N, C-alpha and C positions, 0 to 999 in steps of 0.2 A: 382207326380202322383195324379190323382183325380178319384173318383168313378162315378161322373157324369160330362159329358163334355159340354162345351158351345162353341158357334161359335167363330171363329177367324175373327175379324172385318176387319183387313187388307187383309187377304186372301180372304174373302168374296167379298170385293170391287174389288180386282184383278180379281176374277172370273167374276164379272159383266162386267168389261172391256173386258175380254176375250170373254165372251158371245156375247157382241155387235160386236166384231171383227168377230167372227164366223158367226153370223147372216148375216153379210154383205159380207162374203167371197165367192169366187167362189168355185166350187166343189174341184178343185185341191188344192187351198189354204187351204180350210177347212180340207182336208185330211192330208196336211202337218202339220197343227197345232195339229190335233188329234194324229198323229203319235208320236210327241214329248211328248204330254200328256201321252200317253199310255206307252212310254218308262219310263217316270218318275214314273208312277204307278208300273210298273213291277220291277223297281229297288227297290222301297220301299218294295214290296212284298218279294223279295229275302232277303233284310236286316232284315225284321220283322221275317221271318221264321228262319233265321240264328240265330238271337238273342234269339228267344223263344225256338229253337231246337224242334219245332213241327209246324204242319200246313198242309195244303193241296196244295202244290205248283203247282202241275200239273193242277188242275181245276182252281186255281187262275189265272194262266197265260193264260188259254184258254178263260176265260170269260172277260178278261181285255178290249179287244177292244169293246165288247158289252157295258160294263159299261161306258167306256170312251165316246162313242158316245151318249149314253142316257143322261148322267149327264151333258155333256158339250155342246150338240147341239140339244137335243130333249126335254127333260123334262122341264115343266114349274115349276120352283122352285126358292127359295130364301134361300141360306145357312144361311143368317143372321136371318131368320124367318122360322125355320124348320117346324113349325106347321101352316103356312099360309093356310087359309081355301081353297083358290083356287088353291093350288099346285096340280100337278099330283102326283099320288101315285106310289111308286115302291116297289116291294117285291122281295128279293133275296131268292127264295125257296131253292136253293142249299146252305143252310146257312153255310155248312162246308167251303165254300170259302169266309169266312168273311174277310180275309186279303185283298182280291181284293176290296171288298166293303169299308173297312175302309180307305184304301189308296186313293180310288177315292173320298170319302167324305172329307177326310182331305185336299186334294189338291183343293177341291172346297171351303173350308173355313168353313165347318160344325164344325170343332174343330181344335185345333193347330196340325200341322204335327208332332211336337215334341212328341205328345202322342203315335205315332205309335211305338216308342221304347219300350212302356210298353206292347205290344201285348202279351196276355196270362200270364202276371205276376199276382201274387196274388194281389187282390184288384183293378186291372186294370179294367176300363170300357170295354176294348177291349177283350172280352171273345172269346173263340174259335168259338162261334156261336153268331150272332148279337142279341143285347138286346135293345129293344125299349125304356126302361126306363132309359138307361144309355148313349146311343149314338144318338145324334141328326141326323136326316136323315134316321134312321131305322124305318120303319112303323110298323113292327110286328116281334116278335121273330121267328126265323126259325132255323132249324137244323134237326129235324125229317123229313125225306123225305116224300113228298106227302101232305104236309100241306099248303104250300105257295099258290098254285093255288086256292084251295077252299077259302082261305082268300081274295085273289085278286078278285075272282068272287063276294064275298060278298061286297067288296068295290065298285065294278062296279055297282052292283045292288043298293047299297046305293046312288051312284051318280045319277042313273036314277030316283030313288024315290024322291030325293030332287031337281031334275032339274039342278044339277051342271054340268058344261061342262068340268070338269077335266077328264083326261084319267088315266087309270090304266095299269101299265106294270108289268109283272112278268117274272123272268128268272128261268128256271128249268134246271137241268142236264138231259142228255138223259137217263142215268141209272135210274133216278128218274121217268121216264115215265113208268117204270115197276110197279109203285104203282097204284093200282086200284082206289084210291081216286081221282087221277088226271082225269081219264076218266069219273068218275061221275061228277066232276066239269065241264069238257068240255061239257057234255050233258046239264048241267044247263046253261052254258054260251050261248050255241046256243039257248036253249029254251027261254031264256029271251032276246034274240037278243041284246047281249051286244057288240055293235059296239064301245064302249068306252074301250074295253079290248084288250090288245095285249099280247099274250102268246109267249115267246121267249124260244126256246129249244137250249141249248148249246150242239150242236151235235158233240162232240169230239170222240165218238165211243169207249170210254174206261170208265170203272167204277172200283171200288175197286176189284182188283184181276183178271180181265179178260176184254175182249172186250164185249161190250153190246150184240153183235149178238151171242156170245158164251154163254152168261148167259141166256138171254131170248130175242129172236129176236124182233126188233122194226120195221124193214122195211117191207113194204113201208110206212114210217112214214107220208109222205105227203098225201098219199091216205087215211090213217087212220084219220088224222086230218080233211081232207075234208069231209070224211064220217060222222064225228061227228059235222059237220056244221060250220067249220071255213073257213075263207078266207086265203088260204095258200100261203106263200111266202118262197121260198127256196133260200138261198144266201150263199156267202162266208162270214163267220163271222169275217174275218179279213180285209175285204175291206170296208173302211169307207164310200165310196159312196153308196155301196149296203146296208150297215147297215142304213144309214140315210134315204134312199128311203124306205126301208122295214118298218121303224118305222113311216111312214106316216099314216094318218087316214084310216079307213076302207072305201072301195069304194063300198061295196055290202050290207052294213047294218048288216054284220055278225061280230062276234069277229075275230080278226086277229091272225093267227098262223105263227110265223116266225121260220123256221128251219135254224139256223145259223150253217153251217158246219165249225167246228173249229179244231185246232190241240191242243191236251192236252200238256201243257208245252210250248206253242208258245213263240218263242223268244230266247230260250236257247237250243242250239243244242243237248246236251246230255240228256235233259229231254223230248224233243218233241216226242210224240207218244210212250212213254215208260210206260207201266202199273205200274212198280214198283215205279214210282214217284207220285202215288196218294197221299201219305203222307210221302214220304221219305224226309229226311233233308240233304241238301248238306253239304259236309265238307268244310274246309277253302279254299282249293285249288279250289274246284268246285264253291264256292261263288265268288272267284276272276274271274274265267272264265266267269261265268254268268253275272257279272256286266260289264265286258269288252264287252261282246256280246250285252249288252243292252245299251251301251254308245251312 
């Protein structure tokens, strides 16, 4: 176990080869490859939460396809050089879903996949929320909801000020959109014409304890994002073709808002769209069923 992680050179090289294959692939071939990558990530998530006996499995499984597409087919990055100046920036604002991010990063080679077994253990770098000083590939610490988007707006402004051409992506939970700080940040993003910023909402319609619309209604979320000055794209957040297209550059000079409609617990039948699985931990029998369904 280590308290600060370093890249896995062999896995990073395997990632480079995979990235070249994905860049040259047809839409169908790319989707097939990403499907297998996402299954691998979801299996790791189940094993991590089973070992730790804690975590947020529902949200981890809903955001997996978004992270898989971004890190394997969209973001400009180098896992062997996590602080490369020209990299795109990524912020997981819904930081409680750290298991999905850790699994994605490990399979790209940011650190050895063997470290996933230490998730949430004492002295592990893989805390319940991402820590930028311990985990390569994590741009900023997140966990308190409503903080990631303001940070991403700052990063996008910084790129504009320095003339850098890197893009900034941030993923938020839909329940998180009930935080007022996010709407202030969206106003700033539009005001500064941040066409280098893409805001992705993981719209699984569940939050801790209830459905989002029972807690504080968000719909019509697309109209609200458009009214705040974003170029809005509404997609199926589990369709790799739609995800890849939606993560393309702005076509209007505005920041892009992607509403990715997802299923909380995606991939495991007894977890899908069940509010109690926000941070419930599966028992041994349920783990076996989950891994069989994700095979």
